[in-house]
KOLMARFI-650097 format. One line per field, with one value per residue (C-alpha): x, y, z; residue number from 1; residue in one letter. Coordinates in Angstrom, 1 decimal. Layout:
<rozas>
east <- (X, ...)
north <- (Y, ...)
up <- (Z, ...)
pos <- (NUM, ...)
code <- (A, ...)
</rozas>
This chain:
<rozas>
east <- (-86.2, -88.6, -90.6, -92.0, -91.3, -88.5, -88.5, -84.5, -83.0, -82.7, -79.0, -77.8, -74.2, -72.9, -73.7, -72.2, -69.2, -69.1, -69.8, -67.2, -64.3, -65.6, -65.5, -62.1, -60.6, -62.6, -62.1, -58.3, -55.0, -55.7, -57.5, -59.4, -57.9, -60.4, -64.1, -65.8, -69.3, -69.2, -72.3, -75.4, -79.0, -82.0, -80.5, -76.8, -74.5, -70.5, -67.9, -64.0, -61.8, -58.0, -56.0, -53.3, -51.2, -52.2, -54.2, -57.7, -60.5, -64.4, -66.8, -70.4, -73.3, -76.2, -79.7, -81.6, -81.8, -80.3, -78.0, -74.7, -73.9, -74.8, -72.9, -70.1, -70.1, -70.7, -67.9, -65.6, -66.9, -66.9, -63.4, -61.9, -59.5, -61.1, -59.6, -61.1, -60.6, -63.5, -63.4, -61.9, -63.7, -61.3, -63.7, -67.7, -69.7, -72.8, -75.4, -75.1, -75.6, -72.9, -73.0, -76.7, -76.4, -74.7, -71.2, -68.3, -65.2, -63.2, -60.4, -60.9, -61.1, -59.6, -61.1, -64.7, -67.7, -67.8, -70.9, -69.7, -66.4, -68.2, -70.5, -67.4, -65.9, -67.4, -66.2, -64.6, -63.2, -64.9, -61.8, -61.9, -65.6, -64.8, -62.0, -64.0, -66.7, -64.5, -62.8, -65.8, -67.7, -64.5, -64.6, -68.3, -67.6, -65.1, -67.6, -70.3, -67.8, -68.4, -71.2, -73.4, -75.2, -78.3, -79.9, -80.8, -79.1, -75.3, -76.0, -78.0, -78.8, -81.6, -83.4, -83.2, -84.1, -83.8, -87.6, -88.0, -85.9, -87.3, -90.9, -92.1, -90.4, -91.6, -95.6, -94.7, -93.9, -96.5, -98.9, -97.3, -97.8, -101.6, -101.8, -100.0, -101.9, -105.2, -104.1, -102.9, -99.1, -98.8, -100.1, -102.2, -99.2, -97.4, -99.7, -101.3, -97.8, -96.8, -100.1, -99.3, -95.8, -96.8, -99.5, -96.6, -94.3, -94.1, -93.4, -90.9, -89.2, -89.4, -85.9, -84.4, -81.5, -78.8, -76.1, -76.4, -74.1, -72.8, -73.6, -72.8, -76.5, -76.1, -73.2, -74.3, -72.0, -72.4, -70.9, -67.7, -64.7, -62.5, -59.3, -58.6, -57.5, -61.1, -59.0, -61.1, -60.1, -62.8, -66.4, -68.2, -71.3, -72.9, -76.7, -78.9, -75.8, -77.0, -76.6, -79.1, -79.6, -76.3, -78.5, -79.9, -76.8, -77.4, -80.0, -78.4, -75.9, -78.7, -78.9, -77.3, -76.0, -74.6, -75.9, -73.4, -70.8, -72.9, -72.2, -75.1, -74.5, -71.0, -71.6, -74.0, -71.9, -68.6, -70.4, -74.0, -77.3, -80.6, -83.4, -85.7, -82.7, -83.8, -87.5, -86.0, -84.0, -86.8, -88.6, -86.0, -85.5, -89.1, -89.5, -86.3, -87.5, -90.8, -89.4, -87.0, -90.0, -91.8, -88.6, -87.5, -90.8, -89.0, -90.4, -87.4, -89.6, -86.6, -85.7, -89.1, -90.7, -88.1, -88.5, -92.5, -91.7, -89.4, -91.3, -94.1, -92.3, -90.8, -94.2, -95.7, -92.8, -93.3)
north <- (-94.3, -92.0, -91.4, -88.0, -84.5, -82.9, -79.1, -78.1, -75.6, -72.5, -72.0, -70.3, -70.9, -67.6, -67.9, -71.5, -70.3, -67.3, -70.0, -72.7, -70.0, -69.3, -72.8, -73.5, -70.7, -71.4, -75.4, -75.1, -73.1, -72.5, -70.0, -71.1, -69.3, -70.1, -72.1, -73.6, -75.4, -79.1, -80.1, -81.1, -83.0, -82.3, -82.0, -81.7, -78.8, -79.8, -77.3, -77.6, -75.4, -74.6, -74.0, -71.5, -74.4, -76.0, -78.8, -79.2, -80.6, -80.9, -79.1, -80.6, -78.5, -80.5, -78.9, -81.6, -81.9, -84.8, -86.0, -84.7, -87.5, -90.4, -89.3, -88.5, -92.0, -94.1, -92.3, -93.4, -97.1, -97.7, -96.3, -98.6, -101.0, -101.2, -101.7, -98.5, -95.2, -93.2, -89.6, -89.1, -86.6, -83.7, -81.8, -82.0, -78.7, -78.4, -75.2, -72.6, -68.6, -68.2, -71.0, -71.6, -75.4, -78.4, -78.8, -81.4, -81.5, -84.3, -85.0, -84.8, -88.1, -87.1, -87.7, -87.8, -89.8, -93.0, -91.4, -88.4, -89.9, -92.8, -89.8, -88.6, -91.8, -92.7, -95.9, -98.0, -101.7, -105.0, -105.7, -102.0, -102.7, -106.2, -105.0, -102.1, -104.1, -106.6, -104.0, -102.2, -105.5, -106.9, -103.9, -103.7, -107.4, -106.4, -104.2, -106.6, -109.0, -106.7, -108.2, -107.6, -109.7, -107.6, -105.9, -102.3, -98.6, -98.5, -96.5, -98.8, -102.1, -103.7, -106.2, -109.9, -110.0, -108.3, -108.2, -106.9, -103.7, -103.5, -104.6, -102.2, -99.2, -100.9, -100.8, -96.7, -96.3, -98.2, -96.1, -92.9, -93.7, -94.3, -91.2, -89.4, -91.2, -89.7, -86.2, -86.9, -86.9, -90.2, -91.8, -94.5, -96.5, -96.4, -97.0, -100.0, -101.6, -101.0, -102.7, -105.4, -105.8, -105.1, -108.0, -110.3, -109.3, -112.5, -114.3, -112.1, -112.2, -115.7, -116.6, -115.8, -113.1, -114.8, -111.9, -108.6, -107.2, -103.6, -101.9, -98.7, -97.9, -95.9, -97.2, -96.4, -94.9, -91.4, -92.5, -94.3, -91.8, -92.6, -91.6, -90.0, -93.8, -95.1, -96.8, -96.4, -94.0, -94.1, -94.2, -91.2, -90.3, -93.4, -92.9, -94.8, -97.6, -100.4, -103.6, -105.5, -107.8, -107.2, -107.4, -104.1, -102.6, -104.4, -102.5, -99.3, -101.0, -100.8, -97.0, -94.4, -96.6, -99.1, -101.9, -101.0, -102.3, -105.2, -104.5, -106.2, -109.4, -109.7, -109.3, -112.2, -114.1, -113.9, -114.1, -115.6, -114.4, -115.6, -117.3, -113.8, -111.9, -110.0, -109.4, -108.1, -105.8, -104.4, -104.0, -102.3, -99.8, -99.1, -98.3, -96.2, -94.1, -93.6, -92.9, -90.4, -88.7, -88.6, -86.9, -84.3, -84.3, -84.5, -87.0, -88.2, -89.7, -90.9, -93.1, -93.9, -95.4, -97.7, -99.3, -99.4, -101.4, -103.9, -104.6, -105.0, -107.6, -109.5, -109.6, -111.3, -114.2, -114.6)
up <- (-26.4, -26.3, -29.1, -29.1, -31.3, -30.2, -30.7, -31.5, -29.6, -31.8, -33.0, -36.3, -37.9, -37.2, -33.0, -33.3, -34.5, -31.9, -29.3, -30.9, -30.2, -27.0, -25.9, -27.3, -25.2, -22.1, -21.9, -23.3, -23.2, -27.2, -29.3, -32.6, -35.8, -38.1, -37.5, -40.3, -40.8, -41.5, -41.8, -39.6, -39.1, -37.1, -33.9, -34.3, -35.8, -36.3, -36.9, -38.0, -35.7, -36.4, -33.5, -33.3, -32.4, -36.1, -34.7, -36.1, -34.0, -34.2, -31.9, -32.1, -30.5, -29.6, -30.5, -28.2, -24.4, -22.6, -25.8, -24.3, -21.7, -24.1, -27.2, -25.2, -23.1, -26.4, -28.3, -25.7, -25.3, -29.1, -29.3, -27.2, -28.2, -32.0, -35.0, -36.6, -35.3, -33.4, -32.5, -29.4, -26.8, -25.8, -23.2, -22.8, -21.7, -20.5, -21.5, -19.1, -19.5, -21.2, -23.8, -23.6, -25.6, -25.0, -27.1, -27.1, -28.8, -30.6, -32.8, -36.0, -38.4, -41.9, -45.4, -46.6, -45.9, -48.0, -49.3, -50.5, -51.6, -53.8, -55.2, -56.8, -58.0, -61.1, -61.4, -58.0, -59.1, -58.0, -55.7, -54.1, -53.4, -51.8, -49.8, -48.5, -47.6, -45.8, -43.8, -42.7, -41.6, -39.7, -37.8, -36.9, -35.8, -33.4, -32.0, -31.9, -30.0, -26.9, -25.2, -22.0, -19.6, -20.2, -23.2, -23.4, -23.8, -23.1, -20.4, -18.4, -20.1, -17.9, -19.7, -19.6, -23.7, -26.8, -27.1, -23.5, -24.7, -28.5, -28.5, -26.4, -28.4, -31.3, -29.6, -29.0, -32.5, -34.1, -31.6, -32.7, -36.4, -36.2, -34.4, -37.0, -39.7, -38.0, -38.3, -41.9, -41.2, -42.3, -45.6, -46.0, -47.7, -45.2, -42.0, -43.8, -44.6, -40.6, -39.7, -41.8, -40.0, -36.8, -37.1, -38.0, -35.1, -33.4, -36.5, -37.7, -34.3, -33.6, -33.2, -29.6, -29.9, -27.6, -27.5, -26.3, -28.6, -28.7, -31.7, -33.3, -34.5, -37.3, -39.4, -43.0, -45.6, -44.4, -41.2, -42.2, -43.2, -46.1, -47.6, -51.0, -51.4, -50.2, -47.5, -44.1, -41.8, -39.3, -38.0, -36.7, -35.3, -33.4, -32.7, -30.0, -29.5, -27.6, -26.4, -28.8, -31.5, -33.8, -36.8, -35.7, -36.9, -40.6, -41.8, -42.0, -44.8, -47.3, -47.0, -48.8, -51.5, -49.1, -51.6, -54.2, -51.7, -50.1, -46.8, -45.6, -47.7, -47.1, -43.1, -43.5, -45.6, -43.2, -39.9, -40.5, -39.5, -38.0, -40.7, -40.6, -40.9, -44.0, -42.6, -39.5, -40.9, -43.1, -40.1, -38.4, -41.2, -41.5, -37.6, -37.4, -40.1, -38.7, -35.4, -37.2, -38.8, -35.1, -33.6, -36.4, -38.5, -41.4, -43.8, -46.5, -48.9, -51.0, -48.0, -46.6, -49.9, -50.3, -47.1, -47.3, -50.8, -49.4, -46.5, -48.3, -50.8, -47.7, -45.9, -49.1, -48.8, -45.2)
pos <- (1, 2, 3, 4, 5, 6, 7, 8, 9, 10, 11, 12, 13, 14, 15, 16, 17, 18, 19, 20, 21, 22, 23, 24, 25, 26, 27, 28, 29, 30, 31, 32, 33, 34, 35, 36, 37, 38, 39, 40, 41, 42, 43, 44, 45, 46, 47, 48, 49, 50, 51, 52, 53, 54, 55, 56, 57, 58, 59, 60, 61, 62, 63, 64, 65, 66, 67, 68, 69, 70, 71, 72, 73, 74, 75, 76, 77, 78, 79, 80, 81, 82, 83, 84, 85, 86, 87, 88, 89, 90, 91, 92, 93, 94, 95, 96, 97, 98, 99, 100, 101, 102, 103, 104, 105, 106, 107, 108, 109, 110, 111, 112, 113, 114, 115, 116, 117, 118, 119, 120, 121, 122, 123, 124, 125, 126, 127, 128, 129, 130, 131, 132, 133, 134, 135, 136, 137, 138, 139, 140, 141, 142, 143, 144, 145, 146, 147, 148, 149, 150, 151, 152, 153, 154, 155, 156, 157, 158, 159, 160, 161, 162, 163, 164, 165, 166, 167, 168, 169, 170, 171, 172, 173, 174, 175, 176, 177, 178, 179, 180, 181, 182, 183, 184, 185, 186, 187, 188, 189, 190, 191, 192, 193, 194, 195, 196, 197, 198, 199, 200, 201, 202, 203, 204, 205, 206, 207, 208, 209, 210, 211, 212, 213, 214, 215, 216, 217, 218, 219, 220, 221, 222, 223, 224, 225, 226, 227, 228, 229, 230, 231, 232, 233, 234, 235, 236, 237, 238, 239, 240, 241, 242, 243, 244, 245, 246, 247, 248, 249, 250, 251, 252, 253, 254, 255, 256, 257, 258, 259, 260, 261, 262, 263, 264, 265, 266, 267, 268, 269, 270, 271, 272, 273, 274, 275, 276, 277, 278, 279, 280, 281, 282, 283, 284, 285, 286, 287, 288, 289, 290, 291, 292, 293, 294, 295, 296, 297, 298, 299, 300, 301, 302, 303, 304, 305, 306, 307, 308, 309, 310, 311, 312, 313, 314, 315, 316, 317, 318)
code <- (M, K, V, E, R, I, Q, P, I, P, L, T, K, E, K, A, I, D, Y, A, R, L, A, I, S, E, Q, T, D, L, N, A, T, D, V, K, Y, L, G, G, G, S, F, G, M, A, F, G, V, K, L, D, D, Q, R, E, I, V, V, K, F, L, R, A, K, D, M, L, K, K, E, V, F, D, L, K, L, L, G, E, N, R, P, V, K, F, P, K, V, L, F, A, R, R, A, D, E, V, I, P, I, D, C, Y, A, M, D, I, I, Q, G, K, S, A, F, I, A, S, L, T, K, F, F, I, S, K, R, K, K, Q, D, F, A, D, K, V, T, C, A, L, H, E, I, H, K, R, T, N, E, K, F, G, D, T, L, C, P, D, C, D, T, W, L, D, Y, Y, K, P, F, A, K, A, V, M, D, K, A, E, E, M, Y, Q, T, N, E, L, S, E, K, I, I, T, T, M, R, S, A, W, S, K, F, D, E, I, F, S, E, E, V, N, E, A, C, L, I, H, G, D, L, N, L, A, N, I, M, V, D, N, K, F, Q, I, S, G, F, I, D, P, L, N, S, A, Y, A, D, R, E, Y, D, L, F, Q, F, D, N, L, M, G, K, R, F, A, L, R, K, T, Y, I, N, K, Y, G, A, S, K, N, C, D, I, K, C, A, F, Y, G, L, W, N, E, V, Y, C, Y, V, K, S, G, M, L, V, N, I, I, M, N, P, L, V, K, N, M, K, K, L, L, A, K, L)
</rozas>
């Protein structure tokens, strides 16, 4: 994973709708009767498309270069024989003079994200929360059962140990954070906490990771789709999937109200964890958020501040 600022390819919603219609007619024998914006982040925009045969699909535009191959590969890999549905890729199209941005189409996972659905449900019973947590963690554990001899990116795992892959990345994030502190892009509170954590890296990661497990990379409530009865309908949007420490998938469970459903606690109770799992997840979470800030230039304090606070608390207990 390169630790550098990415300049998004300019794309308006209006232009993307035109491109979606064009891609559909070019790649299939069908036409789009309706196209609507579903949402997006720093580097992706997704559009729901209704076809003239009444099917609905999603077209996603990638506003950063070199994302297409990995996103398509990871969706196919994660979707192989899994108990929870992943979007099936229907076609992928590289940028050219006609449509100057990479895109791909996939079938739609019906429902809402669990994050949005939970905001609209003021009361969810304890039993329903536990049932949801059990099904999410069981599905994730099935993904983790797929292992590899080497650690690393799903496209080319080539590291003998987890730290051979992760520590250089963590060091690159630390170095970039120091640069950003010098230019007043990163606060003293964040850099001081990162320095303290980095000085304890060898202690935090003293336990060897024995299995290179396939991970989703971004499984929080926003990427878990549910129906109107809060039953899981699928997982979406893997990010930086790899053959990794399976606990690298767990820090996201604490984001976006995941603690409300005790997702990480449920996973650990069912499948176990390393002695240092809590502080490792704190480290993974803080470093990931700084990495996202480096890439996008967007600092989300409502996410960053709790991560810094948690890291400081666990370092004090170490």
